[in-house]
C-alpha positions as CSV (number, residue, x, y, z in Angstrom):
1,M,13.2,-22.5,-19.4
2,T,13.3,-19.4,-17.2
3,D,10.4,-18.4,-15.0
4,Q,8.5,-15.6,-16.8
5,T,6.3,-14.6,-13.9
6,P,6.7,-10.8,-13.3
7,L,7.7,-11.0,-9.6
8,N,10.0,-14.1,-9.9
9,G,12.9,-13.5,-7.4
10,I,10.9,-11.0,-5.3
11,T,10.3,-11.9,-1.6
12,V,7.3,-10.4,0.2
13,L,7.1,-10.5,4.0
14,T,3.6,-9.8,5.2
15,L,2.5,-9.2,8.8
16,A,-1.0,-8.2,7.6
17,V,-4.0,-10.2,8.8
18,N,-7.8,-9.9,8.3
19,L,-8.7,-9.0,4.7
20,P,-6.9,-6.2,2.7
21,G,-3.4,-7.4,3.5
22,P,-4.1,-11.1,2.6
23,L,-5.8,-10.0,-0.6
24,A,-2.7,-8.0,-1.6
25,A,-0.4,-10.9,-0.6
26,A,-2.5,-13.3,-2.7
27,R,-2.3,-11.0,-5.7
28,L,1.5,-10.7,-5.3
29,T,1.7,-14.5,-5.0
30,Q,-0.2,-14.8,-8.3
31,L,2.4,-12.5,-9.9
32,G,5.1,-14.9,-8.9
33,A,6.5,-13.4,-5.6
34,R,7.6,-15.6,-2.8
35,V,5.4,-14.6,0.1
36,I,6.2,-15.3,3.8
37,K,3.2,-14.6,6.0
38,V,3.9,-14.0,9.7
39,E,0.9,-14.4,11.9
40,P,0.5,-13.8,15.6
41,P,0.5,-16.9,17.9
42,N,-3.3,-17.2,17.6
43,G,-3.3,-17.0,13.8
44,D,-5.1,-14.8,11.4
45,P,-8.7,-14.0,12.5
46,L,-9.7,-14.6,8.9
47,E,-8.9,-18.3,9.3
48,S,-11.2,-18.5,12.3
49,A,-14.0,-16.7,10.4
50,V,-13.9,-18.3,7.0
51,A,-11.2,-21.1,6.8
52,E,-11.8,-21.9,3.2
53,Y,-11.4,-18.3,2.1
54,Y,-8.3,-18.1,4.2
55,R,-6.8,-21.2,2.5
56,E,-7.6,-19.7,-0.9
57,L,-5.8,-16.4,-0.1
58,T,-2.7,-18.1,1.4
59,E,-2.2,-20.8,-1.2
60,G,1.4,-21.1,-2.1
61,Q,2.6,-18.9,0.8
62,E,4.9,-19.8,3.7
63,I,3.1,-19.3,7.0
64,R,4.8,-18.8,10.3
65,R,3.4,-18.0,13.7
66,V,5.6,-15.6,15.6
67,D,5.1,-13.6,18.8
68,L,6.6,-10.3,17.6
69,K,6.3,-8.8,21.1
70,T,9.0,-11.1,22.4
71,A,12.8,-10.8,21.9
72,D,12.9,-14.1,20.0
73,G,10.0,-13.0,17.8
74,A,11.7,-9.7,17.1
75,K,14.9,-11.5,16.2
76,E,13.1,-13.9,13.8
77,L,11.3,-10.9,12.2
78,G,14.7,-9.3,11.6
79,S,16.1,-12.4,10.0
80,L,13.1,-12.6,7.7
81,A,13.3,-8.9,6.8
82,A,16.9,-9.4,5.8
83,E,15.8,-11.7,2.9
84,A,12.8,-9.7,1.8
85,D,12.2,-7.0,-0.8
86,V,8.7,-5.9,0.3
87,L,7.1,-5.6,3.7
88,L,3.4,-5.5,3.9
89,T,1.6,-4.4,7.1
90,A,-2.0,-3.6,8.0
91,M,-1.9,-1.9,11.4
92,R,-2.0,1.6,12.9
93,P,1.3,3.5,12.6
94,R,1.8,3.5,16.4
95,A,1.5,-0.3,16.5
96,A,4.1,-0.5,13.7
97,A,6.4,1.8,15.5
98,A,6.1,-0.3,18.7
99,L,7.3,-3.3,16.7
100,G,10.3,-1.4,15.3
101,V,8.9,-1.6,11.7
102,P,10.4,1.8,10.5
103,E,13.8,0.7,11.7
104,L,13.6,-2.6,9.9
105,V,12.5,-0.9,6.7
106,D,15.5,1.4,6.7
107,E,18.0,-1.2,7.9
108,H,17.1,-3.7,5.1
109,G,16.1,-1.2,2.4
110,L,12.6,-2.6,2.2
111,V,9.6,-1.4,0.2
112,H,7.1,-1.0,3.0
113,V,3.5,-1.0,1.9
114,E,1.5,0.1,5.0
115,I,-2.3,-0.3,4.9
116,V,-4.0,2.2,7.3
117,G,-7.5,3.2,7.9
118,F,-7.3,7.0,7.6
119,A,-4.8,9.6,6.4
120,G,-3.1,12.4,8.2
121,D,-4.0,13.1,11.8
122,R,-6.5,10.3,11.7
123,A,-4.0,7.6,10.8
124,D,-4.3,6.0,14.2
125,V,-8.1,6.2,14.3
126,P,-9.6,2.6,14.3
127,G,-12.0,1.6,11.5
128,H,-13.2,-1.2,9.3
129,D,-14.8,-1.6,5.9
130,L,-18.2,-0.9,7.2
131,T,-17.2,2.5,8.7
132,Y,-15.2,3.5,5.6
133,Q,-18.2,2.8,3.4
134,A,-20.5,4.6,5.9
135,A,-18.4,7.7,5.5
136,H,-18.7,7.7,1.7
137,A,-22.4,6.9,1.3
138,T,-22.1,3.5,-0.3
139,L,-24.3,1.8,2.4
140,V,-28.0,1.4,2.4
141,P,-29.3,1.9,6.0
142,G,-30.7,-1.2,7.4
143,H,-28.7,-3.5,5.0
144,M,-25.2,-4.9,5.2
145,P,-23.0,-4.8,2.1
146,T,-22.4,-8.1,0.3
147,V,-18.9,-7.0,-0.7
148,P,-16.4,-5.3,1.6
149,V,-15.6,-2.7,-1.1
150,A,-12.9,-0.7,0.8
151,D,-11.1,-3.9,1.9
152,V,-11.1,-5.5,-1.6
153,L,-10.1,-2.3,-3.4
154,G,-7.6,-1.5,-0.6
155,G,-6.0,-4.9,-1.2
156,E,-5.7,-4.2,-4.9
157,H,-4.2,-0.8,-4.2
158,A,-1.7,-2.4,-1.8
159,A,-0.5,-4.8,-4.5
160,L,-0.2,-1.9,-6.9
161,E,1.8,0.2,-4.4
162,A,4.1,-2.8,-3.9
163,L,4.8,-2.7,-7.7
164,A,5.2,1.0,-7.6
165,G,7.6,0.8,-4.7
166,L,9.7,-1.8,-6.4
167,R,9.9,0.3,-9.5
168,Q,10.8,3.3,-7.4
169,R,13.6,1.3,-5.7
170,D,14.9,0.1,-9.1
171,V,15.1,3.5,-10.7
172,G,16.6,5.0,-7.5
173,R,14.4,8.1,-7.3
174,G,11.6,9.3,-5.1
175,G,7.9,9.0,-6.0
176,S,5.2,11.6,-5.5
177,S,3.1,9.3,-3.3
178,A,5.8,8.0,-1.0
179,V,5.2,9.3,2.4
180,G,8.2,8.1,4.3
181,G,10.9,7.1,1.9
182,T,14.5,7.4,3.0
183,S,17.8,6.6,1.3
184,S,17.4,3.1,2.6
185,G,13.7,2.2,2.7
186,I,10.6,3.2,0.7
187,V,7.2,3.6,2.3
188,R,4.0,3.5,0.2
189,R,0.8,4.1,2.1
190,V,-2.6,2.7,1.3
191,V,-5.6,4.4,3.0
192,L,-8.7,2.3,3.2
193,D,-10.9,5.4,3.7
194,E,-9.5,6.8,0.4
195,A,-10.2,3.4,-1.2
196,A,-13.8,3.7,-0.1
197,A,-14.0,7.2,-1.6
198,W,-12.5,6.0,-4.9
199,A,-15.1,3.2,-5.0
200,A,-17.9,5.7,-4.3
201,G,-17.0,7.8,-7.4
202,P,-19.7,6.3,-9.7
203,A,-22.5,7.1,-7.2
204,R,-21.0,10.4,-6.2
205,H,-21.1,11.5,-9.8
206,G,-24.7,10.2,-10.4
207,L,-23.8,7.2,-12.5
208,S,-25.0,4.5,-10.1
209,S,-27.0,6.4,-7.5
210,P,-30.7,5.4,-7.1
211,G,-32.6,6.3,-10.2
212,S,-29.5,6.9,-12.3
213,P,-28.6,5.1,-15.5
214,L,-26.8,2.3,-13.6
215,G,-29.0,2.7,-10.5
216,G,-32.3,1.4,-11.7
217,G,-33.4,4.3,-13.8
218,S,-33.2,2.4,-17.0
219,P,-35.4,-0.6,-17.8
220,F,-32.4,-2.0,-19.8
221,Y,-30.0,-2.1,-16.8
222,R,-31.6,-3.7,-13.7
223,T,-32.6,-7.0,-12.1
224,Y,-35.9,-8.8,-12.8
225,A,-37.7,-11.7,-11.2
226,T,-38.3,-14.7,-13.4
227,A,-40.8,-17.6,-12.8
228,D,-38.3,-19.4,-10.6
229,G,-35.5,-16.9,-9.7
230,H,-33.9,-13.6,-10.8
231,I,-31.8,-12.3,-13.7
232,A,-29.5,-9.3,-14.2
233,V,-30.2,-7.4,-17.5
234,A,-27.3,-5.2,-18.6
235,C,-28.4,-4.0,-22.0
236,V,-26.9,-0.6,-21.5
237,E,-25.5,0.0,-25.0
238,P,-27.9,1.2,-27.7
239,H,-27.7,-1.9,-29.9
240,F,-28.4,-4.2,-26.9
241,A,-31.3,-2.1,-25.8
242,K,-32.7,-2.0,-29.3
243,A,-32.5,-5.8,-29.6
244,L,-34.2,-6.3,-26.2
245,A,-36.9,-3.8,-27.0
246,A,-37.6,-5.4,-30.4
247,N,-38.0,-8.9,-28.8
248,L,-39.7,-8.1,-25.4
249,G,-40.4,-4.5,-24.9
250,S,-38.8,-1.2,-23.9
251,D,-40.4,-0.2,-20.6
252,H,-40.0,-1.6,-17.1
253,D,-43.5,-2.9,-16.6
254,T,-43.6,-4.7,-19.9
255,L,-40.2,-6.3,-19.3
256,E,-41.1,-7.2,-15.7
257,R,-44.2,-9.1,-16.9
258,A,-42.3,-10.8,-19.7
259,F,-39.4,-12.0,-17.6
260,A,-41.8,-13.2,-14.7
261,A,-43.7,-15.4,-17.1
262,E,-40.8,-17.8,-17.9
263,P,-38.1,-19.6,-15.9
264,T,-34.5,-18.4,-15.6
265,A,-33.2,-21.0,-18.0
266,R,-35.4,-19.7,-20.7
267,W,-33.9,-16.2,-20.4
268,V,-30.3,-17.6,-20.3
269,D,-31.1,-19.3,-23.6
270,F,-32.7,-16.1,-24.9
271,A,-29.6,-14.2,-24.1
272,A,-27.4,-16.6,-26.0
273,Q,-29.7,-16.6,-28.9
274,H,-29.8,-12.8,-29.3
275,D,-26.2,-12.1,-28.0
276,L,-27.4,-10.1,-25.0
277,P,-25.7,-9.4,-21.6
278,I,-28.3,-11.2,-19.4
279,E,-27.2,-13.4,-16.5
280,A,-28.9,-15.6,-13.9
281,I,-28.4,-14.2,-10.4
282,A,-26.4,-16.8,-8.4
283,L,-27.6,-17.2,-4.8
284,D,-24.3,-18.5,-3.4
């Protein structure tokens, strides 16, 4: 029986550490690609920060530690690039240039997915998820985000751009979002600042901003305290809202009192009984 995974036969070489790159590499691994992860001698900082998550994201990958700043390291990178289809990086363009990445891409006809913080003249400006979110109003001052939105979405965008680059290579023609493609190599750029802006769209258009339909303005779409925890109520469609109103009430104060009077398990059972989108809020 032949392997039916979409990326069977595709080799991805990744130099990307921290979070967006490993997320993209994990997604490509799930799609059947062979992934070779090259880390600096001290390893990926993600492993030091959260070893279990690092193991989750690198499962099924070949991991090598190479000092790319040495002659031997550069030679090893060239050998790995010769057997790869896709090169994934997450560094500023000047750092990639110092390692000879553009030359490798052209020499071996690679699809290079480069993850950068900003576009245009700011491509070499440093940043992280927190600063990208800050620029696009998805942070609440005084609170830290529980999900690094730009990093997670940027990782998904990078996996998508890898697929787009492979398609572009196969059809042998340029794509509108390629920023550095040549006759030999193809470059697809993922900008984390733009990923943050994309994620901010619902709030920017008033869908999830404070007081909006998905931002606490509706009693049918918000969180409530129960007698022993909290639940998320997402009865946004009219038939769900009607059913909740008929059984408990239709205004915030009434629902707040009702939910607070019974434990979470009661409301989980209630949701199943009435086919309603209500879920207990997990604490970890």
